[in-house]
C-alpha positions in Angstrom: -10.0 12.7 -0.1 -10.3 10.7 -3.3 -10.5 7.0 -4.0 -8.3 5.4 -6.6 -8.6 1.9 -8.0 -12.1 1.2 -6.7 -13.5 0.6 -3.3 -16.6 2.2 -1.8 -15.8 2.5 1.9 -13.1 4.9 2.8 -13.0 3.8 6.4 -11.5 0.4 5.4 -8.7 -0.4 2.9 -5.5 1.4 2.1 -5.1 5.1 2.8 -2.1 7.1 1.5 -1.5 10.4 3.3 0.2 12.7 0.8 0.7 16.4 0.2 -0.4 18.0 -3.0 1.8 21.1 -2.3 5.1 19.8 -1.1 8.2 21.9 -1.6 10.4 18.8 -1.2 11.5 17.0 -4.4 12.2 13.8 -2.3 8.6 13.8 -0.9 7.2 14.3 -4.4 9.3 11.4 -5.8 8.3 9.1 -2.9 4.6 9.9 -3.3 4.8 9.2 -7.0 6.6 5.9 -6.4 4.1 4.8 -3.7 1.2 5.3 -6.0 3.1 3.6 -8.9 3.7 0.5 -6.6 0.1 0.4 -5.4 -1.3 0.9 -9.0 1.1 -1.8 -10.3 -0.2 -4.2 -7.7 -3.8 -3.2 -8.5 -4.3 -2.2 -4.9 -7.3 0.2 -4.4 -6.4 3.1 -2.1 -7.7 6.4 -0.8 -5.6 9.6 -1.0 -5.7 11.9 2.0 -4.2 15.3 1.3 -2.4 16.6 4.4 -2.0 20.1 2.9 -5.7 20.9 3.2 -5.5 21.2 7.0 -2.9 21.2 9.7 -5.3 18.9 11.6 -5.0 16.3 8.9 -1.2 16.5 9.0 -1.3 16.1 12.8 -3.8 13.1 12.5 -1.3 11.4 10.1 1.6 12.0 12.5 -0.4 10.8 15.5 -1.5 7.6 13.7 2.0 6.9 12.5 3.3 7.4 16.0 5.9 9.9 14.8 5.5 13.7 15.4 8.0 14.4 12.6 6.5 12.0 10.0 6.3 13.4 6.5 4.2 12.1 3.6 3.7 9.6 2.1 2.4 7.5 5.0 0.4 4.3 4.4 -2.4 2.8 6.4 -4.8 -0.1 6.1 -7.9 1.3 7.7 -6.7 2.7 11.0 -3.6 0.3 11.1 -0.3 1.9 10.3 1.6 0.1 7.6 4.7 2.3 7.1 6.3 4.9 5.0 7.9 5.0 1.5 11.1 3.2 2.6 9.2 0.3 4.2 7.0 -0.1 1.2 10.0 0.0 -1.1 11.7 -2.7 1.0 8.5 -4.8 0.9 8.4 -4.5 -2.9 12.0 -5.6 -3.2 11.3 -8.6 -1.0 8.0 -9.4 -2.8 6.1 -8.8 0.5 3.8 -5.9 -0.5 0.6 -7.7 0.7 2.3 -8.5 4.0 3.3 -4.8 4.3 -0.2 -3.7 3.6 -1.5 -5.9 6.4 -3.6 -7.8 3.8 -5.0 -11.2 4.2 -2.7 -14.1 3.5 -2.9 -15.4 0.0 -2.6 -19.1 -0.5 -1.2 -19.9 -4.0 -2.7 -22.8 -5.8 -0.5 -25.9 -5.9 0.9 -26.7 -9.3 -1.1 -29.3 -11.1 0.6 -32.7 -11.2 1.0 -34.2 -14.6 -0.8 -37.4 -15.1 1.5 -40.3 -15.8 0.4 -42.8 -18.4 1.0 -46.3 -17.3 1.7 -48.7 -20.1 -0.9 -51.3 -20.2 0.0 -54.9 -20.4 0.0 -57.0 -23.6 
C-alpha cells in the first residue's frame, strides 16, 4: 500500500484498489485515468495492489459487492464509491466530490458590487 497526495491515516480517505501486473490493456488504461482524475482534483488517495495477494483481491470484490469486480475500484474509507466508469461519469457531470462521498462544499456567494448613490446638490 502506498499513499499519494498526502494523508497520514490509511484507514480513512480515498483508497484505489489496482493491479500492478494486469495483462489487460483496458484495466491499465482505466487505472491510469482514475489516478489522473484524482491527481487533477488534488485528491489524496491510497493505492492498494490486489496483485500482491488473492486475499486482497477477494477483499476488494467483497467490499464492492461484486464477485467479478476488476480493478480499479474506489472506496472512501470502507464505503464503496464505484469503479472507473462511475468516476468517469461523475467527472463528466462535475460531481467527483459527490462520487467520492466527500463532504458537501458550499461555494462562496459572489460579491455584490457596491452601487454608488449620487449625492444631492
